[in-house]
C-alpha positions as CSV (number, residue, x, y, z in Angstrom):
1,M,19.1,11.9,15.5
2,R,15.5,10.8,15.2
3,L,15.9,9.7,11.6
4,L,18.4,7.1,12.6
5,S,16.7,5.8,15.7
6,G,16.0,2.0,15.4
7,T,18.1,-0.9,14.1
8,A,19.9,-0.7,10.8
9,L,17.2,-3.0,9.3
10,E,14.5,-0.5,10.2
11,V,16.6,2.6,9.1
12,A,18.1,1.4,5.9
13,P,15.0,1.5,3.7
14,R,14.1,4.9,5.1
15,L,17.3,6.3,3.8
16,L,16.5,5.6,0.2
17,G,15.9,8.9,-1.6
18,A,17.5,10.9,1.1
19,V,20.0,13.5,0.0
20,L,23.5,13.4,1.6
21,R,25.6,16.6,1.3
22,V,29.3,16.8,1.8
23,G,30.9,20.1,1.0
24,G,29.8,21.1,-2.5
25,V,28.5,17.7,-3.6
26,S,25.0,16.3,-3.0
27,L,23.7,12.9,-3.9
28,R,20.4,11.1,-3.6
29,L,20.8,7.7,-2.0
30,T,19.7,4.8,-4.2
31,E,21.2,1.7,-2.5
32,V,22.2,0.9,1.1
33,E,23.0,-2.2,3.2
34,A,22.1,-2.9,6.8
35,Y,24.6,-4.2,9.4
36,L,23.7,-5.2,12.9
37,G,25.8,-5.0,16.0
38,E,28.0,-7.2,18.2
39,G,27.1,-10.9,18.1
40,A,24.1,-10.3,15.8
41,D,25.5,-10.2,12.3
42,P,28.6,-12.2,11.2
43,G,28.9,-9.9,8.2
44,S,29.3,-6.7,10.3
45,H,32.5,-5.0,11.4
46,A,30.8,-4.7,14.8
47,H,30.2,-8.5,15.2
48,R,33.2,-9.1,17.5
49,G,32.8,-6.0,19.5
50,P,34.6,-2.6,19.5
51,T,38.1,-2.2,18.2
52,A,40.2,0.9,17.3
53,R,39.1,0.5,13.7
54,N,35.4,0.2,14.2
55,A,35.0,2.4,17.4
56,S,32.8,4.9,15.5
57,M,30.3,2.3,14.7
58,F,29.5,2.0,18.4
59,G,28.7,5.8,18.6
60,G,25.2,7.0,18.9
61,A,22.7,7.5,16.0
62,G,24.0,10.0,13.5
63,T,27.7,9.1,13.9
64,V,29.6,8.7,10.7
65,Y,31.7,5.6,10.4
66,V,34.3,5.6,7.6
67,Y,36.7,2.8,6.8
68,L,39.1,1.8,4.0
69,S,38.2,-1.1,1.8
70,Y,41.2,-2.9,0.2
71,G,43.3,-0.1,1.6
72,I,42.1,2.5,-0.9
73,H,38.3,2.9,-1.0
74,R,36.7,5.1,1.6
75,C,33.3,3.6,2.5
76,V,30.7,5.6,4.4
77,N,28.3,4.2,7.1
78,L,25.7,6.0,9.2
79,V,25.3,4.6,12.7
80,C,21.8,3.8,13.9
81,G,20.3,3.2,17.4
82,P,21.8,3.9,20.8
83,A,25.5,4.2,21.6
84,G,27.2,0.9,22.2
85,E,24.9,-1.1,19.9
86,G,27.1,-1.1,16.7
87,S,24.2,-1.0,14.2
88,G,24.9,0.9,11.0
89,V,24.0,1.4,7.3
90,L,26.6,1.2,4.5
91,L,25.8,3.8,1.8
92,R,26.3,1.8,-1.4
93,A,25.2,4.0,-4.3
94,G,23.6,7.3,-5.2
95,A,22.8,9.8,-8.0
96,V,24.8,13.0,-7.9
97,V,22.2,15.8,-7.8
98,G,24.4,18.8,-6.9
99,G,28.1,19.7,-7.5
100,L,28.3,17.5,-10.6
101,E,31.5,19.1,-11.9
102,T,33.2,18.5,-8.6
103,A,32.1,14.9,-8.5
104,R,33.3,14.4,-12.1
105,S,36.7,15.8,-11.2
106,R,37.0,13.4,-8.4
107,R,35.9,10.4,-10.5
108,P,37.6,11.1,-13.9
109,T,37.5,7.4,-14.9
110,S,33.6,7.2,-14.7
111,R,32.1,6.3,-18.1
112,D,29.1,8.5,-17.4
113,D,27.3,10.3,-14.6
114,R,25.4,7.3,-13.4
115,D,28.7,5.7,-12.5
116,L,30.0,8.6,-10.4
117,A,28.7,7.1,-7.1
118,R,27.7,3.6,-8.2
119,G,29.3,1.4,-5.4
120,P,30.5,2.4,-1.9
121,G,34.1,3.2,-2.9
122,R,32.9,5.4,-5.8
123,L,30.3,7.1,-3.5
124,G,33.0,8.0,-1.0
125,S,35.3,9.4,-3.7
126,A,32.6,11.4,-5.4
127,L,31.7,13.0,-2.1
128,G,35.3,13.7,-1.1
129,I,35.0,11.6,2.0
130,D,38.2,11.2,4.0
131,L,39.2,9.1,7.0
132,A,39.1,12.4,9.0
133,D,35.3,12.2,8.6
134,D,35.2,9.0,10.7
135,G,33.6,9.7,14.1
136,S,31.9,13.0,13.0
137,H,28.2,13.6,13.4
138,L,25.5,14.4,10.8
139,G,24.7,18.0,10.9
140,A,27.5,18.9,13.3
141,G,30.3,19.0,10.7
142,R,30.5,19.0,6.9
143,I,28.2,16.1,6.3
144,A,24.4,16.6,6.3
145,L,21.4,14.4,5.4
146,T,17.9,15.4,4.4
147,L,15.0,12.9,4.1
148,P,13.0,12.7,0.8
149,E,9.8,14.8,0.7
150,T,8.0,12.0,-1.1
151,P,8.3,8.2,-1.0
152,V,10.7,6.7,-3.5
153,G,8.3,4.2,-4.9
154,A,9.2,0.5,-5.3
155,V,12.0,-0.8,-3.1
156,S,13.8,-4.1,-3.7
157,A,15.8,-6.2,-1.2
158,G,18.4,-8.9,-1.6
159,P,21.7,-10.3,-0.3
160,R,24.5,-7.9,0.6
161,V,27.3,-7.5,-2.0
162,G,30.7,-9.1,-1.4
163,V,29.9,-10.4,2.1
164,A,31.5,-13.8,2.8
165,G,29.8,-16.8,4.2
166,E,26.2,-17.2,5.3
167,A,25.9,-13.4,6.1
168,G,26.2,-12.8,2.3
169,G,23.5,-15.2,1.4
170,A,19.7,-15.3,0.9
171,D,19.1,-15.6,4.6
172,F,20.4,-12.0,5.0
173,P,18.4,-9.9,2.4
174,W,19.7,-6.8,4.0
175,R,20.6,-4.8,0.9
176,F,17.9,-2.3,-0.1
177,W,17.7,-0.3,-3.4
178,I,15.3,1.8,-5.4
179,T,13.9,-0.7,-7.9
180,D,15.3,-0.2,-11.5
181,D,17.3,2.9,-10.6
182,P,20.3,3.1,-13.0
183,T,22.8,4.1,-10.3
184,V,22.4,0.9,-8.3
185,S,25.5,-1.2,-8.3
186,S,25.6,-4.7,-9.7
187,Y,25.2,-7.7,-7.3
188,R,28.4,-9.7,-6.8
189,P,28.7,-12.4,-4.2
190,A,31.9,-12.6,-2.1
191,V,34.8,-14.3,-3.8
192,R,37.2,-16.3,-1.6
193,R,40.7,-15.1,-2.0
194,A,43.4,-17.5,-3.1
195,G,45.5,-18.9,-0.2
196,R,42.7,-18.3,2.4
197,S,40.7,-21.0,4.1
198,G,37.8,-21.2,6.5
């Protein structure tokens, strides 16, 4: 898929303002994070090479990589570049622009509509993403993506959210968002869990 050709760092900002459609729900992407491939990004699932869990991230451009965070949140990534590279973009937040009632029914605890897909787990829930979507391809199944017709305006960049170690710091400003958009999630650095070291 031409839109996703290039590394995640090149593709991620281009995805802002794009509309992702899954079934009856559509959302406009407002925040994304770039993750590079094997050996290139210690914060990436692909850093240590292919595994059963991350195999889809090594698919070609347009492959959908879905994983569970904390065993419950379904997070959605779009693979970039050639097969075998492991470069992808995590979809962090968006504004629901179609199928609002369906998204609300999937996210009944949301305080208001701006919170429906504010964060990667919420985004996955609002869209009805399932682990069965892992390995599918944009446009070939139930997930489709359309680029924005006009530029989104100001774009900000900063550290990725919740990524441990140096990969979550200022040297990796690989989170991109539409400046001042109310659906963008809050920045939180990684917190070391009790009982873990290193």
